[in-house]
C-alpha positions as CSV (number, residue, x, y, z in Angstrom):
1,M,22.1,-5.0,3.0
2,K,19.2,-6.4,1.0
3,L,16.6,-4.2,2.6
4,L,18.4,-1.0,1.5
5,K,18.9,-2.4,-2.0
6,N,15.2,-3.2,-2.2
7,I,14.2,0.2,-0.9
8,K,16.5,2.0,-3.4
9,K,15.3,-0.2,-6.3
10,S,11.7,0.5,-5.6
11,I,12.2,4.2,-5.1
12,S,14.2,4.4,-8.3
13,G,11.2,2.8,-10.0
14,S,8.8,5.3,-8.4
15,R,7.2,2.5,-6.4
16,Y,6.9,4.3,-3.1
17,N,4.3,6.0,-0.9
18,I,4.9,8.8,1.5
19,T,2.6,8.6,4.5
20,L,0.5,11.6,5.6
21,H,2.6,11.8,8.8
22,A,5.8,12.0,6.7
23,R,4.3,14.7,4.4
24,K,3.4,16.7,7.5
25,E,6.9,16.4,8.8
26,M,8.3,17.5,5.4
27,S,6.4,20.8,5.8
28,P,7.1,22.3,9.2
29,K,6.9,26.0,9.7
30,E,10.4,26.6,8.3
31,D,12.9,24.6,6.3
32,D,10.6,22.4,4.3
33,I,12.0,19.1,2.9
34,S,11.0,18.7,-0.7
35,E,10.1,15.3,-2.2
36,K,13.2,15.7,-4.4
37,E,15.5,16.2,-1.4
38,L,13.9,13.3,0.4
39,I,14.2,10.9,-2.5
40,G,17.8,12.0,-3.2
41,A,18.8,11.6,0.4
42,I,17.3,8.0,0.5
43,L,19.0,7.0,-2.7
44,N,22.3,8.2,-1.4
45,G,21.8,7.1,2.1
46,K,22.8,4.3,4.5
47,I,20.9,2.4,7.1
48,I,21.9,3.7,10.6
49,E,19.2,1.7,12.5
50,D,17.5,-1.5,11.5
51,Y,14.1,-2.5,12.6
52,A,13.9,-6.0,11.0
53,D,11.1,-7.2,13.4
54,D,8.7,-4.3,12.6
55,K,5.2,-5.3,11.5
56,P,3.7,-5.4,9.0
57,F,7.0,-4.8,7.2
58,P,10.6,-4.6,8.2
59,S,11.8,-1.0,8.4
60,C,14.9,1.0,9.0
61,L,16.2,4.5,9.7
62,I,18.2,5.9,6.7
63,F,20.6,8.8,6.9
64,G,21.4,10.6,3.7
65,M,22.5,14.0,2.5
66,T,20.8,16.1,-0.1
67,E,22.8,17.5,-3.1
68,E,23.2,20.7,-1.2
69,G,24.7,18.8,1.8
70,R,21.6,18.9,4.1
71,P,21.3,15.9,6.4
72,I,18.0,14.0,6.2
73,H,16.7,11.0,8.2
74,A,13.9,8.8,6.8
75,V,12.2,5.8,8.4
76,C,11.3,3.5,5.5
77,A,9.5,0.1,5.4
78,Y,9.6,-2.3,2.5
79,S,6.7,-4.5,1.3
80,K,8.1,-7.5,-0.5
81,E,4.6,-8.4,-1.8
82,D,4.1,-5.0,-3.5
83,D,7.8,-4.4,-4.2
84,A,7.2,-0.9,-2.8
85,T,8.7,1.4,-0.1
86,I,6.6,3.1,2.5
87,I,8.2,6.3,3.8
88,I,6.9,6.5,7.3
89,T,8.5,9.7,8.5
90,T,11.3,12.1,7.7
91,Y,13.0,15.0,9.3
92,E,16.2,16.9,9.5
93,P,18.2,15.5,12.4
94,D,19.1,17.8,15.3
95,A,22.9,17.9,15.8
96,I,22.3,18.1,19.5
97,R,20.7,14.7,19.5
98,W,22.8,12.9,16.9
99,N,26.6,12.4,16.7
100,D,27.5,13.1,13.1
101,Y,23.8,12.5,12.3
102,R,24.4,8.8,12.5
103,R,24.4,7.8,16.2
104,R,22.1,8.9,19.0
105,I,23.8,10.9,21.7
């Protein structure tokens, strides 16, 4: 998966932006998602949904686990022109809505 490879490469090089929406989702009333947890989950993650036709950039839903074993979902887009990742949103998936956190129920 070239998209995932590019996302991981740009994030490893600190070429990413976290949208205001994603930052708000990272800080709900309880169980905040730290930037370290988010980045670790993406770097260890896999694409579970592909949105190749998204505009202005192709995007995908990535599922990854933190070092502590916490499941994290992140929707990420990749700008080839900027060689940068845009983290659109992130959240801890609800086990009631996701089968093994990878497939929608």
